[in-house]
C-alpha positions as semicolon CSV with decimal commas, in nm:
position;residue;x (nm);y (nm);z (nm)
1;X;-0,797;-8,781;0,002
2;X;-0,866;-8,578;-0,311
3;X;-0,729;-8,666;-0,652
4;X;-0,631;-8,439;-0,937
5;X;-0,630;-8,611;-1,274
6;X;-0,359;-8,504;-1,519
7;X;-0,230;-8,631;-1,851
8;X;0,084;-8,767;-1,690
9;X;-0,096;-8,932;-1,399
10;X;-0,274;-8,858;-1,077
11;X;-0,180;-8,615;-0,801
12;X;-0,299;-8,705;-0,451
13;X;-0,384;-8,426;-0,208
14;X;-0,305;-8,557;0,140
15;X;-0,428;-8,255;0,339
16;X;-0,782;-8,228;0,202
17;X;-0,961;-8,381;0,499
18;X;-1,199;-8,187;0,722
19;X;-1,032;-7,944;0,960
20;X;-1,084;-8,032;1,325
21;X;-1,107;-7,759;1,593
22;X;-0,823;-7,750;1,843
23;X;-1,054;-7,743;2,144
24;X;-1,199;-8,088;2,078
25;X;-1,098;-8,342;2,340
26;X;-0,954;-8,684;2,262
27;X;-1,287;-8,844;2,347
28;X;-1,470;-8,616;2,101
29;X;-1,216;-8,699;1,832
30;X;-1,268;-9,071;1,886
31;X;-1,644;-9,029;1,866
32;X;-1,604;-8,827;1,548
33;X;-1,396;-9,106;1,397
34;X;-1,682;-9,347;1,467
35;X;-1,945;-9,127;1,302
36;X;-1,759;-8,967;1,011
37;X;-1,622;-9,211;0,755
38;X;-1,424;-8,939;0,577
39;X;-1,247;-8,845;0,898
40;X;-1,190;-9,211;0,980
41;X;-1,031;-9,282;0,640
42;X;-0,816;-8,970;0,635
43;X;-0,442;-8,982;0,564
44;X;-0,235;-8,824;0,843
45;X;0,109;-8,760;0,700
46;X;0,252;-8,597;1,013
47;X;0,079;-8,539;1,342
48;X;-0,005;-8,169;1,399
49;X;0,146;-8,063;1,067
50;X;-0,026;-7,725;1,081
51;X;-0,011;-7,374;1,222
52;X;-0,279;-7,173;1,401
53;X;-0,324;-6,931;1,108
54;X;-0,066;-6,968;0,829
55;X;0,277;-7,111;0,753
56;X;0,558;-6,924;0,577
57;X;0,869;-7,145;0,534
58;X;0,959;-7,514;0,545
59;X;1,306;-7,670;0,552
60;X;1,433;-8,026;0,588
61;X;1,753;-8,104;0,775
62;X;2,054;-8,227;0,570
63;X;2,033;-8,570;0,733
64;X;1,670;-8,602;0,620
65;X;1,536;-8,682;0,967
66;X;1,373;-8,356;1,072
67;X;1,136;-8,102;0,920
68;X;1,132;-7,739;1,039
69;X;0,825;-7,523;0,966
70;X;0,777;-7,155;1,050
71;X;0,439;-6,990;1,079
72;X;0,198;-6,761;1,262
73;X;0,008;-6,655;1,477
74;X;0,175;-6,600;1,720
75;X;0,513;-6,640;1,542
76;X;0,665;-6,981;1,603
77;X;0,859;-7,271;1,459
78;X;0,775;-7,638;1,487
79;X;1,015;-7,926;1,448
80;X;0,887;-8,267;1,330
81;X;1,073;-8,594;1,359
82;X;0,991;-8,778;1,038
83;X;1,074;-9,126;1,164
84;X;0,822;-9,082;1,448
85;X;0,577;-8,890;1,224
86;X;0,504;-8,644;1,503
87;X;0,608;-8,304;1,635
88;X;0,924;-8,297;1,842
89;X;0,911;-7,944;1,985
90;X;0,763;-7,599;1,934
91;X;0,924;-7,260;1,999
92;X;0,772;-6,914;2,002
93;X;0,947;-6,618;1,840
94;X;0,941;-6,241;1,877
95;X;0,864;-6,169;1,510
96;X;0,736;-6,341;1,199
97;X;0,965;-6,577;1,010
98;X;1,099;-6,430;0,683
99;X;1,349;-6,707;0,609
100;X;1,477;-7,020;0,777
101;X;1,802;-7,214;0,744
102;X;1,932;-7,538;0,894
103;X;2,306;-7,483;0,955
104;X;2,391;-7,826;1,097
105;X;2,305;-8,182;1,008
106;X;2,000;-8,185;1,232
107;X;1,790;-7,933;1,423
108;X;2,079;-7,844;1,656
109;X;2,179;-7,528;1,463
110;X;1,909;-7,306;1,317
111;X;1,922;-6,952;1,175
112;X;1,591;-6,763;1,164
113;X;1,553;-6,431;0,983
114;X;1,282;-6,224;1,148
115;X;1,068;-5,940;1,023
116;X;1,213;-5,706;1,290
117;X;1,565;-5,690;1,132
118;X;1,702;-5,968;1,352
119;X;1,870;-6,302;1,291
120;X;1,832;-6,546;1,579
121;X;2,044;-6,858;1,622
122;X;1,882;-7,153;1,794
123;X;2,042;-7,452;1,964
124;X;1,873;-7,765;2,103
125;X;1,814;-7,586;2,431
126;X;1,655;-7,275;2,275
127;X;1,760;-6,932;2,150
128;X;2,140;-6,908;2,162
129;X;2,204;-6,556;2,030
130;X;2,040;-6,277;1,833
131;X;2,199;-6,018;1,605
132;X;2,041;-5,709;1,454
133;X;2,082;-5,612;1,089
134;X;2,125;-5,252;0,965
135;X;1,828;-5,290;0,728
136;X;1,547;-5,538;0,679
137;X;1,648;-5,877;0,547
138;X;1,466;-6,064;0,271
139;X;1,652;-6,393;0,222
140;X;1,944;-6,592;0,362
141;X;2,202;-6,846;0,240
142;X;2,491;-7,026;0,407
143;X;2,828;-7,049;0,233
144;X;3,012;-7,352;0,372
145;X;3,353;-7,278;0,222
146;X;3,387;-6,945;0,403
147;X;3,145;-7,016;0,692
148;X;2,958;-6,697;0,607
149;X;2,589;-6,636;0,658
150;X;2,476;-6,418;0,367
151;X;2,170;-6,198;0,421
152;X;2,010;-6,012;0,133
153;X;1,877;-5,676;0,251
154;X;1,625;-5,424;0,127
155;X;1,901;-5,167;0,068
156;X;1,959;-4,815;0,196
157;X;1,759;-4,524;0,061
158;X;1,952;-4,223;-0,070
159;X;1,829;-3,868;-0,105
160;X;1,706;-3,732;-0,441
161;X;1,975;-3,464;-0,433
162;X;2,244;-3,727;-0,419
163;X;2,097;-3,900;-0,724
164;X;2,097;-3,572;-0,913
165;X;2,466;-3,532;-0,838
166;X;2,536;-3,859;-1,021
167;X;2,543;-4,115;-0,741
168;X;2,347;-4,437;-0,798
169;X;2,154;-4,646;-0,550
170;X;2,358;-4,924;-0,394
171;X;2,246;-5,259;-0,259
172;X;2,424;-5,464;0,006
173;X;2,452;-5,827;0,107
174;X;2,552;-5,859;0,472
175;X;2,809;-6,122;0,563
176;X;2,821;-6,263;0,915
177;X;3,112;-6,498;0,977
178;X;2,995;-6,776;1,206
179;X;3,350;-6,892;1,275
180;X;3,469;-6,554;1,402
181;X;3,135;-6,435;1,529
182;X;3,144;-6,092;1,366
183;X;3,029;-5,903;1,059
184;X;3,252;-5,888;0,752
185;X;3,254;-5,620;0,484
186;X;2,923;-5,654;0,293
187;X;2,900;-5,738;-0,073
188;X;2,795;-5,428;-0,267
189;X;2,632;-5,374;-0,606
190;X;2,495;-5,071;-0,789
191;X;2,170;-5,032;-0,975
192;X;2,158;-5,124;-1,342
193;X;1,864;-4,884;-1,392
194;X;1,887;-4,509;-1,384
195;X;1,510;-4,482;-1,380
196;X;1,236;-4,711;-1,261
197;X;1,069;-4,896;-1,544
198;X;0,694;-4,903;-1,566
199;X;0,649;-4,571;-1,381
200;X;0,441;-4,304;-1,550
201;X;0,636;-3,999;-1,651
202;X;0,971;-4,178;-1,675
203;X;1,143;-3,945;-1,425
204;X;1,125;-4,167;-1,114
205;X;1,486;-4,209;-1,008
206;X;1,604;-4,523;-0,835
207;X;1,652;-4,412;-0,476
208;X;1,672;-4,757;-0,318
209;X;1,798;-5,091;-0,448
210;X;1,747;-5,415;-0,264
211;X;1,796;-5,781;-0,323
212;X;1,507;-6,026;-0,340
213;X;1,657;-6,375;-0,338
214;X;1,984;-6,561;-0,305
215;X;2,120;-6,905;-0,396
216;X;2,456;-7,080;-0,352
217;X;2,559;-7,346;-0,600
218;X;2,598;-7,690;-0,438
219;X;2,881;-7,782;-0,679
220;X;3,106;-7,475;-0,681
221;X;3,121;-7,178;-0,448
222;X;2,920;-6,944;-0,668
223;X;2,666;-6,709;-0,514
224;X;2,381;-6,564;-0,720
225;X;2,165;-6,277;-0,598
226;X;1,849;-6,154;-0,768
227;X;1,765;-5,787;-0,727
228;X;1,478;-5,549;-0,785
229;X;1,626;-5,410;-1,107
230;X;1,586;-5,747;-1,284
231;X;1,955;-5,844;-1,275
232;X;2,119;-6,154;-1,128
233;X;2,467;-6,084;-0,991
234;X;2,735;-6,347;-0,928
235;X;3,018;-6,364;-0,675
236;X;3,291;-6,627;-0,665
237;X;3,349;-6,718;-0,301
238;X;3,667;-6,909;-0,384
239;X;3,850;-6,579;-0,438
240;X;3,986;-6,442;-0,109
241;X;3,800;-6,129;-0,007
242;X;3,950;-5,860;0,211
243;X;3,774;-5,638;0,456
244;X;3,854;-5,309;0,289
245;X;3,580;-5,104;0,123
246;X;3,791;-5,074;-0,192
247;X;3,834;-5,448;-0,235
248;X;3,732;-5,529;-0,591
249;X;3,615;-5,879;-0,496
250;X;3,328;-5,731;-0,297
251;X;3,165;-5,635;-0,627
252;X;3,004;-5,894;-0,858
253;X;3,220;-6,029;-1,138
254;X;2,919;-6,097;-1,366
255;X;2,576;-5,944;-1,421
256;X;2,295;-6,134;-1,595
257;X;2,008;-5,921;-1,727
258;X;1,697;-6,133;-1,675
259;X;1,450;-5,845;-1,711
260;X;1,549;-5,781;-2,073
261;X;1,537;-6,152;-2,158
262;X;1,185;-6,193;-2,019
263;X;1,052;-5,863;-2,154
264;X;0,740;-5,922;-2,360
265;X;0,662;-6,256;-2,193
266;X;0,402;-6,340;-1,934
267;X;0,063;-6,210;-1,826
268;X;0,161;-5,938;-1,580
269;X;-0,121;-5,689;-1,519
270;X;-0,010;-5,341;-1,416
271;X;-0,356;-5,249;-1,290
272;X;-0,377;-5,525;-1,029
273;X;-0,010;-5,592;-0,951
274;X;0,250;-5,351;-0,822
275;X;0,623;-5,342;-0,884
276;X;0,859;-5,398;-1,172
277;X;0,760;-5,715;-1,365
278;X;1,124;-5,794;-1,443
279;X;1,227;-5,809;-1,076
280;X;1,399;-6,138;-0,994
281;X;1,212;-6,299;-0,704
282;X;1,365;-6,649;-0,697
283;X;1,683;-6,817;-0,819
284;X;1,833;-7,166;-0,791
285;X;2,111;-7,393;-0,929
286;X;2,091;-7,756;-1,035
287;X;2,301;-8,031;-0,879
288;X;2,560;-8,018;-1,159
289;X;2,611;-7,643;-1,140
290;X;2,567;-7,606;-1,518
291;X;2,212;-7,473;-1,521
292;X;2,032;-7,201;-1,335
293;X;1,671;-7,083;-1,312
294;X;1,544;-6,734;-1,230
295;X;1,181;-6,646;-1,157
296;X;1,044;-6,294;-1,197
297;X;0,764;-6,089;-1,048
298;X;0,581;-6,100;-1,379
299;X;0,527;-6,476;-1,356
300;X;0,810;-6,589;-1,588
301;X;1,082;-6,850;-1,526
302;X;1,401;-6,830;-1,733
303;X;1,620;-7,140;-1,772
304;X;1,988;-7,064;-1,836
305;X;2,296;-7,257;-1,929
306;X;2,579;-7,113;-1,719
307;X;2,793;-7,090;-2,032
308;X;2,554;-6,856;-2,212
309;X;2,377;-6,530;-2,132
310;X;2,074;-6,621;-2,344
311;X;1,801;-6,829;-2,182
312;X;1,737;-7,179;-2,308
313;X;1,366;-7,147;-2,241
314;X;1,124;-6,903;-2,076
315;X;0,825;-7,056;-1,902
316;X;0,516;-6,842;-1,847
317;X;0,275;-6,873;-1,556
318;X;-0,068;-6,768;-1,680
319;X;-0,166;-6,599;-1,354
320;X;0,106;-6,333;-1,389
321;X;0,192;-6,352;-1,016
322;X;0,542;-6,345;-0,861
323;X;0,741;-6,669;-0,865
324;X;0,841;-6,730;-0,502
325;X;1,014;-7,071;-0,533
326;X;1,204;-7,249;-0,813
327;X;1,366;-7,592;-0,779
328;X;1,535;-7,848;-1,002
329;X;1,423;-8,211;-0,968
330;X;1,706;-8,425;-1,099
331;X;1,523;-8,756;-1,046
332;X;1,265;-8,674;-1,313
333;X;1,459;-8,416;-1,512
334;X;1,198;-8,150;-1,442
335;X;1,175;-7,803;-1,292
336;X;0,924;-7,706;-1,025
337;X;0,820;-7,341;-1,017
338;X;0,551;-7,199;-0,795
339;X;0,345;-6,883;-0,772
340;X;0,070;-6,823;-0,509
341;X;-0,185;-7,022;-0,712
342;X;-0,010;-7,341;-0,822
343;X;0,311;-7,541;-0,853
344;X;0,397;-7,599;-1,216
345;X;0,605;-7,906;-1,310
346;X;0,766;-7,887;-1,656
347;X;1,043;-8,059;-1,846
348;X;1,390;-7,908;-1,819
349;X;1,492;-8,076;-2,143
350;X;1,318;-8,280;-2,410
351;X;1,274;-8,649;-2,335
352;X;1,356;-8,628;-1,965
353;X;1,337;-8,965;-1,791
354;X;1,230;-9,120;-1,471
355;X;1,325;-9,484;-1,428
356;X;1,106;-9,736;-1,253
357;X;1,339;-9,811;-0,964
358;X;1,506;-9,555;-0,740
359;X;1,851;-9,714;-0,768
360;X;1,836;-9,712;-1,145
361;X;1,730;-9,345;-1,141
362;X;2,036;-9,250;-0,938
363;X;2,272;-9,447;-1,159
364;X;2,131;-9,308;-1,482
365;X;2,129;-8,945;-1,367
366;X;2,462;-8,789;-1,464
367;X;2,417;-8,468;-1,270
368;X;2,316;-8,260;-1,573
369;X;2,076;-8,277;-1,863
370;X;2,248;-8,537;-2,072
371;X;2,093;-8,772;-2,323
372;X;1,819;-8,981;-2,169
373;X;1,549;-9,210;-2,293
374;X;1,184;-9,121;-2,312
375;X;0,947;-9,233;-2,040
376;X;0,572;-9,222;-2,015
377;X;0,430;-8,894;-1,886
378;X;0,757;-8,705;-1,889
379;X;0,861;-8,716;-2,253
380;X;0,821;-8,400;-2,451
381;X;0,992;-8,087;-2,566
382;X;1,170;-7,854;-2,331
383;X;0,921;-7,654;-2,127
384;X;0,632;-7,895;-2,184
385;X;0,395;-7,930;-1,889
386;X;0,411;-8,247;-1,683
387;X;0,156;-8,150;-1,417
388;X;0,004;-7,856;-1,231
389;X;-0,047;-7,890;-0,856
390;X;-0,334;-7,675;-0,729
391;X;-0,412;-7,611;-0,365
392;X;-0,699;-7,480;-0,158
393;X;-0,507;-7,168;-0,044
394;X;-0,227;-6,946;-0,172
395;X;0,122;-7,096;-0,161
396;X;0,416;-6,913;-0,004
397;X;0,692;-7,178;-0,028
398;X;0,739;-7,547;-0,108
399;X;0,998;-7,823;-0,079
400;X;1,030;-8,179;-0,205
401;X;1,060;-8,387;0,109
402;X;1,314;-8,671;0,111
403;X;1,454;-8,920;0,358
404;X;1,792;-9,015;0,502
405;X;1,904;-9,160;0,166
406;X;1,784;-8,856;-0,031
407;X;1,780;-8,553;0,204
408;X;1,729;-8,296;-0,072
409;X;1,430;-8,483;-0,216
410;X;1,569;-8,497;-0,569
411;X;1,410;-8,838;-0,627
412;X;1,100;-8,795;-0,412
413;X;0,744;-8,734;-0,524
414;X;0,620;-8,575;-0,199
415;X;0,556;-8,197;-0,203
416;X;0,512;-7,996;0,117
417;X;0,367;-7,651;0,053
418;X;0,328;-7,374;0,309
419;X;0,051;-7,124;0,249
420;X;-0,222;-6,896;0,373
421;X;-0,409;-7,159;0,572
422;X;-0,358;-7,350;0,893
423;X;-0,265;-7,682;0,735
424;X;0,065;-7,739;0,556
425;X;-0,061;-7,868;0,222
426;X;0,098;-8,195;0,112
427;X;0,077;-8,360;-0,231
428;X;0,204;-8,692;-0,358
429;X;0,305;-8,695;-0,726
430;X;0,405;-9,046;-0,840
431;X;0,519;-8,897;-1,170
432;X;0,810;-8,731;-0,988
433;X;0,920;-9,035;-0,792
434;X;0,842;-9,274;-0,511
435;X;0,740;-9,171;-0,164
436;X;1,014;-9,118;0,096
437;X;1,105;-9,404;0,323
438;X;0,937;-9,252;0,630
439;X;0,599;-9,244;0,449
440;X;0,637;-9,542;0,216
441;X;0,278;-9,643;0,294
442;X;0,166;-9,384;0,038
443;X;0,270;-9,616;-0,244
444;X;0,048;-9,893;-0,110
445;X;-0,248;-9,660;-0,063
446;X;-0,224;-9,518;-0,414
447;X;-0,194;-9,866;-0,564
448;X;-0,511;-9,975;-0,385
449;X;-0,691;-9,665;-0,506
450;X;-0,581;-9,732;-0,861
451;X;-0,747;-10,074;-0,847
452;X;-1,085;-9,935;-0,745
453;X;-1,326;-9,851;-1,022
454;X;-1,521;-9,531;-1,059
455;X;-1,280;-9,307;-0,872
456;X;-1,224;-9,070;-1,166
457;X;-1,322;-9,094;-1,530
458;X;-0,999;-9,124;-1,730
459;X;-1,167;-8,971;-2,034
460;X;-1,175;-8,632;-1,861
461;X;-0,796;-8,615;-1,837
462;X;-0,664;-8,326;-2,037
463;X;-1,012;-8,208;-2,130
464;X;-1,220;-7,922;-2,003
465;X;-1,213;-8,070;-1,653
466;X;-0,839;-8,111;-1,628
467;X;-0,844;-8,165;-1,254
468;X;-1,052;-8,202;-0,947
469;X;-1,018;-7,959;-0,661
470;X;-1,281;-7,951;-0,391
471;X;-1,311;-7,670;-0,142
472;X;-1,383;-7,756;0,219
473;X;-1,558;-7,547;0,476
474;X;-1,379;-7,441;0,792
475;X;-1,553;-7,691;1,023
476;X;-1,829;-7,911;0,886
477;X;-1,969;-8,007;1,228
478;X;-1,986;-7,649;1,356
479;X;-2,202;-7,353;1,264
480;X;-2,067;-6,998;1,256
481;X;-2,289;-6,737;1,419
482;X;-2,252;-6,360;1,426
483;X;-2,341;-6,145;1,724
484;X;-2,673;-6,045;1,565
485;X;-2,773;-6,409;1,510
486;X;-2,688;-6,489;1,873
487;X;-2,914;-6,206;1,990
488;X;-3,188;-6,329;1,760
489;X;-3,170;-6,680;1,905
490;X;-3,151;-6,547;2,261
491;X;-2,837;-6,733;2,368
492;X;-2,635;-6,438;2,495
493;X;-2,579;-6,623;2,820
494;X;-2,373;-6,888;2,638
495;X;-2,106;-6,635;2,538
496;X;-1,790;-6,715;2,732
497;X;-1,881;-7,079;2,784
498;X;-1,729;-7,380;2,603
499;X;-2,049;-7,409;2,401
500;X;-1,960;-7,094;2,202
501;X;-1,604;-7,067;2,074
502;X;-1,496;-6,719;1,969
503;X;-1,360;-6,690;1,615
504;X;-1,294;-6,359;1,435
505;X;-1,617;-6,153;1,444
506;X;-1,844;-6,433;1,568
507;X;-1,863;-6,769;1,740
508;X;-1,867;-7,139;1,653
509;X;-2,144;-7,360;1,788
510;X;-2,201;-7,729;1,736
511;X;-2,457;-7,806;1,467
512;X;-2,660;-8,037;1,691
513;X;-2,689;-7,777;1,966
514;X;-2,770;-7,509;1,710
515;X;-3,056;-7,715;1,567
516;X;-3,206;-7,773;1,911
517;X;-3,185;-7,404;2,003
518;X;-3,335;-7,305;1,670
519;X;-3,624;-7,548;1,722
520;X;-3,702;-7,383;2,058
521;X;-3,654;-7,024;1,938
522;X;-3,864;-7,075;1,626
523;X;-4,113;-7,357;1,701
524;X;-4,336;-7,288;1,401
525;X;-4,059;-7,262;1,148
526;X;-4,110;-7,615;1,023
527;X;-4,484;-7,562;0,982
528;X;-4,418;-7,246;0,781
529;X;-4,164;-7,428;0,571
530;X;-4,409;-7,716;0,511
531;X;-4,688;-7,475;0,416
532;X;-4,460;-7,294;0,176
533;X;-4,354;-7,619;0,010
534;X;-4,715;-7,733;-0,027
535;X;-4,805;-7,400;-0,182
536;X;-4,519;-7,425;-0,428
537;X;-4,619;-7,775;-0,532
538;X;-4,981;-7,671;-0,579
539;X;-4,870;-7,384;-0,798
540;X;-4,658;-7,620;-1,003
541;X;-4,959;-7,847;-1,056
542;X;-5,173;-7,551;-1,159
543;X;-4,910;-7,440;-1,405
544;X;-4,919;-7,782;-1,571
545;X;-5,289;-7,748;-1,651
546;X;-5,408;-7,640;-1,994
547;X;-5,461;-7,265;-1,981
548;X;-5,733;-7,096;-2,190
549;X;-5,622;-6,913;-2,498
550;X;-5,592;-6,539;-2,464
551;X;-5,650;-6,299;-2,750
552;X;-5,521;-5,948;-2,718
553;X;-5,377;-5,760;-2,426
554;X;-5,715;-5,725;-2,251
555;X;-5,727;-6,097;-2,172
556;X;-5,385;-6,111;-2,006
557;X;-5,372;-6,286;-1,670
558;X;-5,333;-6,039;-1,389
559;X;-5,022;-6,108;-1,179
560;X;-5,067;-6,201;-0,816
561;X;-4,776;-5,987;-0,692
562;X;-4,774;-5,610;-0,750
563;X;-5,078;-5,608;-0,984
564;X;-5,110;-5,230;-0,973
565;X;-4,747;-5,184;-1,078
566;X;-4,795;-5,431;-1,362
567;X;-5,108;-5,247;-1,476
568;X;-4,930;-4,911;-1,478
569;X;-4,633;-5,052;-1,668
570;X;-4,857;-5,217;-1,926
571;X;-5,049;-4,894;-1,978
572;X;-4,725;-4,702;-2,026
573;X;-4,580;-4,969;-2,254
574;X;-4,829;-4,876;-2,527
575;X;-4,684;-4,523;-2,550
576;X;-4,407;-4,437;-2,791
577;X;-4,230;-4,210;-2,548
578;X;-3,905;-4,283;-2,373
579;X;-4,087;-4,381;-2,055
580;X;-4,305;-4,618;-2,258
581;X;-4,001;-4,791;-2,405
582;X;-3,848;-4,835;-2,059
583;X;-4,175;-4,975;-1,924
584;X;-4,200;-5,214;-2,218
585;X;-3,845;-5,340;-2,163
586;X;-3,917;-5,389;-1,795
587;X;-4,232;-5,592;-1,864
588;X;-4,076;-5,809;-2,134
589;X;-3,742;-5,871;-1,958
590;X;-3,736;-6,214;-1,792
591;X;-3,485;-6,098;-1,535
592;X;-3,759;-5,895;-1,364
593;X;-4,015;-6,176;-1,375
594;X;-3,981;-6,237;-1,002
595;X;-4,112;-5,884;-0,939
596;X;-4,462;-6,006;-1,031
597;X;-4,441;-6,369;-0,912
598;X;-4,223;-6,381;-0,599
599;X;-4,397;-6,256;-0,281
600;X;-4,062;-6,143;-0,142
601;X;-4,060;-5,856;-0,394
602;X;-4,411;-5,731;-0,311
603;X;-4,431;-5,352;-0,271
604;X;-4,605;-5,228;0,042
605;X;-4,754;-4,896;-0,069
606;X;-4,892;-4,832;0,279
607;X;-4,545;-4,829;0,434
608;X;-4,413;-4,497;0,557
609;X;-4,085;-4,530;0,364
610;X;-4,272;-4,585;0,039
611;X;-4,488;-4,277;0,095
612;X;-4,185;-4,061;0,171
613;X;-3,999;-4,175;-0,140
614;X;-4,302;-4,161;-0,373
615;X;-4,517;-3,862;-0,276
616;X;-4,646;-3,819;-0,632
617;X;-4,746;-4,183;-0,650
618;X;-4,938;-4,155;-0,322
619;X;-5,127;-3,849;-0,448
620;X;-5,216;-4,022;-0,774
621;X;-5,342;-4,324;-0,584
622;X;-5,559;-4,099;-0,366
623;X;-5,715;-3,937;-0,673
624;X;-5,789;-4,279;-0,822
625;X;-5,942;-4,388;-0,494
626;X;-6,172;-4,084;-0,483
627;X;-6,287;-4,153;-0,835
628;X;-6,362;-4,511;-0,745
629;X;-6,572;-4,396;-0,447
630;X;-6,776;-4,160;-0,670
631;X;-6,843;-4,439;-0,915
632;X;-6,956;-4,662;-0,628
633;X;-7,199;-4,393;-0,512
634;X;-7,344;-4,364;-0,859
635;X;-7,395;-4,736;-0,874
636;X;-7,573;-4,733;-0,538
637;X;-7,798;-4,448;-0,659
638;X;-7,880;-4,655;-0,963
639;X;-8,010;-4,924;-0,735
640;X;-8,261;-4,678;-0,584
641;X;-8,383;-4,577;-0,928
642;X;-8,432;-4,935;-1,007
643;X;-8,654;-4,963;-0,701
644;X;-8,885;-4,680;-0,813
645;X;-8,892;-4,789;-1,172
646;X;-9,000;-5,132;-1,054
647;X;-9,332;-4,999;-0,925
648;X;-9,244;-4,873;-0,576
649;X;-9,359;-4,510;-0,569
650;X;-9,372;-4,258;-0,288
651;X;-9,718;-4,173;-0,158
652;X;-9,768;-3,798;-0,115
653;X;-9,914;-3,662;0,208
654;X;-9,802;-3,950;0,425
655;X;-9,569;-3,793;0,684
656;X;-9,471;-4,122;0,836
657;X;-9,366;-4,255;0,499
658;X;-9,189;-3,925;0,426
659;X;-8,977;-3,952;0,737
660;X;-8,922;-4,314;0,668
661;X;-8,799;-4,228;0,316
662;X;-8,571;-3,945;0,431
663;X;-8,392;-4,115;0,721
664;X;-8,382;-4,455;0,556
665;X;-8,545;-4,631;0,852
666;X;-8,809;-4,807;0,649
667;X;-8,851;-5,176;0,625
668;X;-8,607;-5,355;0,408
669;X;-8,884;-5,566;0,264
670;X;-9,064;-5,262;0,125
671;X;-8,771;-5,095;-0,049
672;X;-8,525;-5,377;-0,098
673;X;-8,191;-5,444;0,064
674;X;-7,997;-5,187;-0,143
675;X;-8,174;-4,865;-0,046
676;X;-7,959;-4,553;-0,088
677;X;-7,911;-4,380;0,248
678;X;-7,784;-4,024;0,275
679;X;-7,836;-3,715;0,491
680;X;-7,694;-3,472;0,237
681;X;-7,930;-3,247;0,041
682;X;-7,694;-3,247;-0,254
683;X;-7,694;-3,622;-0,271
684;X;-8,071;-3,621;-0,250
685;X;-8,103;-3,368;-0,534
686;X;-7,850;-3,549;-0,738
687;X;-8,025;-3,873;-0,675
688;X;-8,353;-3,712;-0,764
689;X;-8,223;-3,612;-1,099
690;X;-8,104;-3,960;-1,163
691;X;-8,438;-4,106;-1,055
692;X;-8,627;-3,864;-1,272
693;X;-8,404;-3,957;-1,562
694;X;-8,471;-4,318;-1,494
695;X;-8,846;-4,255;-1,487
696;X;-8,832;-4,079;-1,821
697;X;-8,653;-4,375;-1,969
């Protein structure tokens, strides 16, 4: 269990334990629990609360007994019975889940909006019926007073010629009456923008208008729909609506311009994010029906009083990412808004309260934002931060999970967040409320953790380290190998066996087996590692010795790696030319120090690639080598002169000695060990000149 320290308290991450592969048997899991203390002390909120790849939506039944989660891959839904803390059933789908609704009191009636323009209705025995929508759906809501299933669509695209003639893009909200089993006339609305904002040139006409989100007030039959043009439109479902296209009640009776209110707020970046920043991406009502929140694509959340068109407060998310979920939490008087990076908890009104006991919280809450007393951790001005909940993967949706007494989770402190990872991330925030009844053990665990010392330093709360988030690897007990590494180890025959589990572009292998195979494939690897470590330690000891003082550039220590390159750079560094300045910067820059100290950066000038890329350098090296050979020859000739000048002279008329002198086959004791040997006449003449010069001296 990981802990995030905040000013208002601690946030407990319940899904931060090590991920366990699905193919492990029960016996392997039991053995792992014996060896790994972290796995043994993990907190399992719900058994198998995860998806193979990612989860998209989560809903809790109105009776508070069941949790429905949709995810991929392949597309599926899973139902969990909270009282049993385990999965009840799993069903596969034909397409990915876009939205999910619980129509009944339990899991008996489900509506699933798919990515293939279908809405499927599920009963306890399975898929009951499927209907196809004219366009792609984006969100759903159920209106109980009229028994209508409202589906927000992406809208129909119109031709540019039609726009030029004066017709505007129109969006539609499809209505499917569950009582009659047929479609009703859709709710229609026109675009509030004649041109797309934020498009270069300013002449991009609105050819398509779609809705993004929908919410139905729990107090009165008022439907709010957020659209791409940054406007929230309202329909009153209490007014009888006909089925004629000319019925005026099919059009919204009120438009709320959220884009204009949030203009100039937020941290939306046009270079990295696409779309209109004022687009309304999420909307919700509070339990009293007097307040409403609207989240935008630009990362702003506007809080409204239903009696005014001006926002009470605009909350900015610093990441500038779309707000996908907004929710009121009446138990603490806060608002929870989430983008892909975090869930932000902030006060809906100054001095919001959260009483110590659950019964007292319900009695004190009057359904709105009335006068309340201050409480620790939640007091503050409107919009002040209570806590930020950060996860290990991007969030896509979240809910506050409740129980049978509080199905909507308005007094619960348990957050369930779906996201781009296999596990459904769960967080317990005591600042929001107590744990639900089905997981009341969380309160006991957190109290025991509070009593232990040294868990987190309280002085870091609110400072530079405002929280603690640790990132886990995929599987700690398994090693990921690519195909090239498998070929290098020579274990191609294990592919297709349980010892190698295929995953993406490689395979997983147990760490113990990997170490044994590596020891066989590379038996001298440890000896090389030990030799390298000893060498490094010896070099460290040498560096600690007192080095002799050096005066001038001539006494500089010659580097061990690439000495010729260092010599050339130092010779060029003395020049005032442009190349000399570059060479001087290269020599003096510490970032390139490893070029002359690390053997890994040693240049192999004998390699074929180096010769092809540096033909001029190879030629220069050859010239220098020839000069060095000539100088060596001169030094050897000097040794012969030294022999004659030392008293060894050639005796004229002695043929045997003449031949012995010419072919160099004489005794080494007579002429010394360094006698110059050559068969060339030129070398002999040249040597003769040198010897004669030596004799004159």
